[in-house]
N, C-alpha and C positions, 0 to 999 in steps of 0.2 A: 474437401469434403473431407479426406479419411482424415487429416492433419487435427478437425475441427472437433469429428468425432474424438482423437482422441485423447484433446485438450476436456474435454467434458470429460470421459473416463478416470481418468487422473485428476480431475477436482475434485468427479464423488467417488471416489477413495478415498481423497485426501483430507474429505470432508467426517470423512464413520473414520481413519484411522486413528488406535488411539493412543500415541507413542508420537509424543511431541519432533522425533527425534526423523521419526514413518513421516509425517506431516512437511516438515520440512525439506526431505528427499522428493516428495509426489510433486509440490512444487516448484522444486528445475529441475526435472525432469520436463513435469509440463509447459516449461522454456523460464520461470522466472525465474534474475539473482541474486540467490539468498547465499548470503553473509555464512561465517560460524557461529554456532553458539544461538537460532536464532528463534525464538516461540513465533508459532503462527497456534493461532486458536483455532477454534472449531467455529465453521461455516463462513471463512473468511472467501472472497469473491476478487481471486484477478481480473484483470483484464482477457480476453480469453482470444483474441482477437491479436492481442501485439503482448504477450509476455516477457519477448525479453528485450519488450521496456523497459519492464519493473527493476529496481535493481533493490535489495533490502541489507541493508548493510549489516556489521558482525554487533552483538552481543544484544540485539532487535529486535521488542515484544512485541507481539498485533494482537491483542483480544479478538476474544468474538465476533464475528456476523462486522467486521472492516470488506470498507469495500474501496477496490486500489482497479484506475482504469488510466488507460493510455494512450485514449485517440478520442477523435468529438465526432463523430456518425448519428445523420439524423438519418431512424433508418426505412421513413415511408413518404414515397414522391408527390413529395409541395415544396413550392418554389422558394422554402426558405433557407433550403439548400445550396441558391445561390448568396448566400449572403454566408451557413455554416459550411462550405467543404469540409468533406471529411480530412480530417490531420489525425496524424498522430506526433506524440511528445516523449519522449524519456521523462518517467516516473520516477525517481531516485528518496529512498530514505539511505537516511545516511550513519553511524552508529550511532549506537548506545543510546537508541531510540523508545522511546515506552510511545506503542500506540491501543487508549484506550479502546473496549468496547463500542459499537453503532456505530464509527467511523468514515466519515467515506473523504476519497482523496483524491481532489480533480487530477485527468493530464493534465502533465508535465511541470508540477509540483514538486519542488526540491525542499524536505525536510531538516534540515541541521540539526549535528551529533549533537544527544545528551536534551533535548526538546522528550515535550511532555504536549502526547493531542487529548484530550481530555474528552468520556466520553460524548459522543455524538454528535463530535463537533464533527461541520464541512472545511476542505482544508481546499482553496481554492486559488492561492495564490500560497509562496514558497515561505520559508523558516527562517530567519535566519538561528544560528545554533544558540540552544541554553535556553529554549524560549515553553512557556510554556500558552496551549494555542483550548481558546471555548470557544463556542456557541457555533450556531447554524452560518455566524456571521466570521467564523472560522480567524477570530478578533485574539490578537498580542494580548493576554490576561497580565502580562510578567517575565521580565526574564530571569532566569535560575542563574544560583550562584556559581559559577569556573571553577570555585577552589571542591568546589564536591563531586564534581563528575570523572576523575581518574580513582575513588578507591576500592575501584568494585572487583577492579583485576588481580 
């Protein structure tokens, strides 16, 4: 219980922190594995129960109000729990990824390096490197040009 209270407090602090570096540092303390030179926007929600299962690669940018999860659970006492028992999955965002605002990332997804996830997309399956993902279906709209990938360093 104390761990959950600590995580809620760290998440609240991170959401009002004016410093990009400070926000990333708070999410590291929260339990998320955050790489180097990562930008995390305001109002991002990370899985509170299993933040240690979330990994964010170097030079990744995460826009405001993104939700990143690492487990599935039905919190009500329904018979559906037999069909959908609680499970935890590692969720990995590789290096050099741009996640625009209001994206939802489902548990167990791996987003390949140099991918772009467009505003409002719902990512429910893994994404290969150099992909542009759009829409509520998480559709890969196109493959990006790999020759553009490493010039930022």
